[in-house]
N, C-alpha and C positions, 0 to 999 in steps of 0.2 A: 215666702211660704215654705213651711217645713215639709220635706219629703219623708214619708213614713216607711220604715223597713223593719224587718225582724233582726237583722244583723248588719252592722257596719264593720267591714274588715279594712284595717289601715295597713297599707303596704301591699303592692301588687307584684312582688317578687314571687319566687316559686312557692313559698310557704303560704302567702296570702291567696295566690291564685288557686292552689290546691285545695285549701279548706273552703274557699268560696265556691269552687266547683261542686264539692260534695254537699255542702249545706244548701246550695241553691235548688236541690231536688225537692226540698220541702220547706224552705224558708225564702223570704224575700231578702235578697242580699245586694248590698252595694259595696264595691271594692274601690278604695281610694288610693291614689298614687300621687306623691308630691312632685314627681318628675314629669316631663312632657310625654314620656312613654314608659311602660313597665320594664323592669329588669335592667335598669341602667347601672346598678351597683353590683352587689354580690352575685346575683343570678346570671347577669350578662358577662361576668368575668371569671367564670368557673373554668377549671382545668378539664371539665367534661369527662371524667373517668369514673366508672363504677367499680368500686373495690369493696368486696364484702368483708374484708378483715381490717378495714380502716376504722380508727376511732376506738372508743371503749365498748364494753359489752352491750350497753343499751343501743349505741349507734349501730353496732354490727347486727343486732336483732332487727332493727328498723330497715337496714340495708338489705339483709337477707330476705325479709318479708316483702321487699319492694321488687325483687328480681322478676317475679312473674308478671307484674304490670309492664315492665320494660320489654319482656320477651314475647308474651302472649298477645301478639298484635298482628292483624292481617293487613291493616290499612297502610298507605304510604303517606309521608315518609316513615321508615322504621325509626324507632326510638334509639336503637343500639346497633353498633357494628362490632364484630369480634376484635378484641384487643387484649392480648396477654398482659399480665402484670407480674413482675418479679420484685421481691424485696431482698436486696443484696447486702452482703456483709464482708468486711475484711477479716483477717485472721483474729484480730483482737476484739471482734464484734460478734463472734460465734455464739456467745452466751445470749445475746439479744435474739438471734434466730431461734435458739432452743427454747427460750422463754415464751416467745410469741407462738411457736408451733405447739406448745404444750397447753395453750389455753383452750377450753372446751368450745368456745365460739369461733375458734380459728382452725383447729386440727382437722375437722372434716372437709375443709374448703381449700387446703393447700397440699402441694407436693414438694418435697425437699429436693434440691438440686446441688450438685457439686460444681466446682469451678469450671470444668470442661463443659458441662451441660449448660451452664450459664452463658459461656462464650459461644456456644453453638447457636444460641438465640440472639445474642448481641455481640458480634465478633470484635467490636471496637473496645470492649472492656479489656483492661490490661491483665495478662496472665500473672498469677502470683499476687495480685492486688485484691481482686474479687474472688473469694474462695468458696462461697456458698450462697444459696438463695432459697427463698420460698416462692414457689410459683402458684398463683391463684388458679383455682379450677374454674371460676366464673368471674370474668372481668371483661369490661366492654368500654368502648367509647360511647358517650351519650350525645344525642342531638338535643342540646339543652333548649334551643329555641322551639323545636317541635314539641317537646314535652310541655314547656310553658304555654305555648299557644293552644295545645290540646286542652289544658285546664281552663284557659280563658274562653275558648269556644264552648266548652261544656257549660260553663257558668252562664254565658250569654244565651245559649240555647234553652236554658232553664228559666230565662227571664231575669237573670242577674244583670247588674249595671256596673260598668267600669267608668270612673272619672279620673282622668289624668290632670296634671298641673293643678292638683287640689291638695295642697299641704294643710294638715289640720292645725288650726290656730287656737281653737278652744274645744274642750271636751268636758262636759259637766253632767252630773247625775242629780236629778231632783227628787230621788226617792222612789220614782216609778220607772224612769227610762233615761237614756242618754240623749243629750243634744250636742251634736258635733258640728262645728263650723269648719268648713274646708273650702278654701278659695271663696267664691261668692255663693256657696251653697250652705244651707242649714239642713241637717239631717237628724232624724230622731229614730231611736231604736232601743229595745231593751238590752241588747248585747253589743259591746264593742270588742272586736278581736284585735289584739296588739300583735301584728305581724310586721312591725316597722323595722326589723333588722337592727342595724347599728344604732338606730334612733329609738329602740325599744324602751330604754329607761327614760328618755326624754318625753315620750308620749305618756308613760306611766306617771311621771311627775305632774304633767298637765292634767291628768285625770284624777289626781289626788291619791294615787297608789304609791306604795313604797317601792323604790327601785330594787332590782335583784342583783346588781353588780355586773351588768353586761359590759364586756370589754371588746370593742372592735380592735382587730389586729390586721395590720397591712401585710399582704402577701404579694410578691413580685413574680412576674412571668416574662420570659425572654424568648423571642423567636430567632433562630439562626439557621444557616444552611447546613445540610448534612455533609459528611465528608465526601470529597470528590470521588466519583466512581463507585460509591456505596449506595445500595438500595436499602434505605432504612424503613420503608413503608410497613414491613411486616414485623419489625421489632416490637417486643412488648414494652409497656411502660416500665421504667426502671426507678425504683424507690429505695433510698438508703434506709437500712433497718432502723437507724436512729432518727430518721426523718430530717436529715440535714440538707437534702436536696432530692430532686427527682427530675427525670427527663423522659420524653415520649415523642413518637412521631406525630406530626401535626400538619396535614394538608401538604405533604411533600417537603416540609421543613422539620425542624426539631424544636420542641418547646422545652425550655429549662426553667427551673425555679430553685432558689436557695432555701425554699420552705421556710421563709422568714415569718416571724410572728411578732411584729413590732407594734406595741400598744399605741393607739392613736385615738383622738376624738372622732366622733362621726363626721365624715366629710367625703367629698368626691376624691377618692384616693388616686395618687399618681406615683410612678416608680422613682426610687432614689437611685442615683448613679452608682453608689457604693454597693447596693443590693444587686444591681445588674452585674457588676464585676464579680461579686461573691458567687453568684449563680454559675457563671462561666468557670471560675476557678475551681469550685467544688466538683463540678462534673468532670473537668479536665484532670483531676487527681485520680480518677478511676477509668477514664475512657479517652481514647485517641480521637477527639473531636476538635479539630482546629477551628477557631472562630475568627474569621477575618473581619466580620462586621456583624453588628446586631441589627437585624432587619426591623424589629419592632419590639417594644417592651410596654408593659402596663402593670397596674397594681389594682387589687381589689381588697375589700374589707371582709374578713371572716369574723363574725361576732360570737363570742363564747360566754357562757355562764361560768362562774368560778370553778365548777367541777367538770366542765366540757360536756355536759349532758343538756339537751334542750330543756327549756322552761315551757311547760304546756299545762294549762289548766286555769280554772277560775281563780281570781284573787280572793283570798279568804276574808278580806275586809272591805273590799270595794265591790258593790253589787254589779253583776253583769259585765265585769271587766275580765276578759279572757286573754291569757298570755299564750303566744306562739312565737317564741324567740329563742335565740341562743343555738341555732343550728350549726354554728361554726363553719367548718369546711365541708360539711356533710349534707348540706341542704338539698342538693339535686338528687343524689342517690337515695336519700331517705324520703323524698317528697311523697311518693305514693302511700307508703305505710303511715308516715307521720300525718298526712292530710286526713286519712281515714281515722286515725287515732284521735286527732284533735276534734274532728267533727263528731265523733262518738262522745267525747267528753263534753262538748258544747251541748249535745242532746241529753247529757247526764245518763249515758248508758254504760259508762265504764270503759276499761281497756278492751279492745277487740280480743276475742278468744285466742287467736293465733299468737298475738303478741304477748298476752298474759301467759300462755304456755311457754313462751320463750323467756319468761322471767321479767318482762317489762311491767313496772308497777306505777300507780299514780303517785305514790310517795316520792319516788326518785325523780319525777318530772315536775312536781308541784312547785309553784313560785314560793310558797310559804317556807321552803327549806332554806331560803336566803333572807327572809324578812324577819326582823326583830319583832317580838311580841308587842302588841299595843301601838304599832305604827300606823300612820295614815288614817284612813277612814274606819269607822266602826259601824257603819250603816248596815242594817239587816239585809240579807240577800233576798231578792225578789224573784218570784216565779213568773212565768209568762206562757202564753200560747202563741204559736206562729199565726201571723195575720194572713187571712186568705185574700186572694186576689192579687192584682199587679200593683206594684209600687208606683207612685208618681215619679215621673222622670225629671 
């Protein structure tokens, strides 16, 4: 028997959970996850840092608009804890500092530091090597699991349904609605939201939509001990201005990454030994951090559109197929604003006013910017009204 919904969301990472939570307020929503539990890929392997100046102008606008959601919260657990963030430069990289600091979406949110001020914050940085930095005025460690579970609880509280171990095997539109086969379930809804992350183009092809050129890229993380006798707990996160590496305190240890972006096919990512070694080497070029052993390492996939801006909106040729993909490495910190934006576009209400005022446009997010004219389906778009009542489980 087919279960009837208003919206089928494919992918229960932070993007899918966020938009499902918002839409469940006035739609019957089902959220599908191919893994035994949500957040096993990109969401569960995040560096968990909120940085308002990370990414391009659109990403920064989404991040800055999300800050209030993370901070304005009385319940436990808190979504954020204070964590400074500095973007460091060597002498020959000062032009990068100046260029970043001059951007309108960056300048109000940073303070310039000289080399002595940087080492006062992170004493292990080598004198004469790191000579300047930008310090963020608003940066935090994020409790990714708490944020993700918040969205899932909100969705369930509104009557939404989560099905895990339910990979989509067929996705067909008959001119009126979608029929989605997921595991042993058959679901029917006027709208399918593609929040499938690294598998976004795979789902699109299955649905008869033209891919947008999503590229999963592997990123590696390493956990090591801090220097002996050094209290690193209050250090800020340290990011190279050219994004060649970063490191930050992590539960009494130090997390390092070579900031690698290795193009790969969608899969369950694992670390490469060379990338682990590169992470340690790059950090040790600027900081006195002896690494006697690597306690733990992992890798995750960060999936980008060609212009590194998310792909959000209805497909122009496939009726009721909505894209919410390409968040790259910014999915957690942009999730509140991007969920609100996506839900508004699903409801055909346009970009929320605050984001529109910040310069975010539908055109820069639309999947059509990557799709050749005349591709895939040419079926007319259908209208719908949300179905009242509870969906069959």
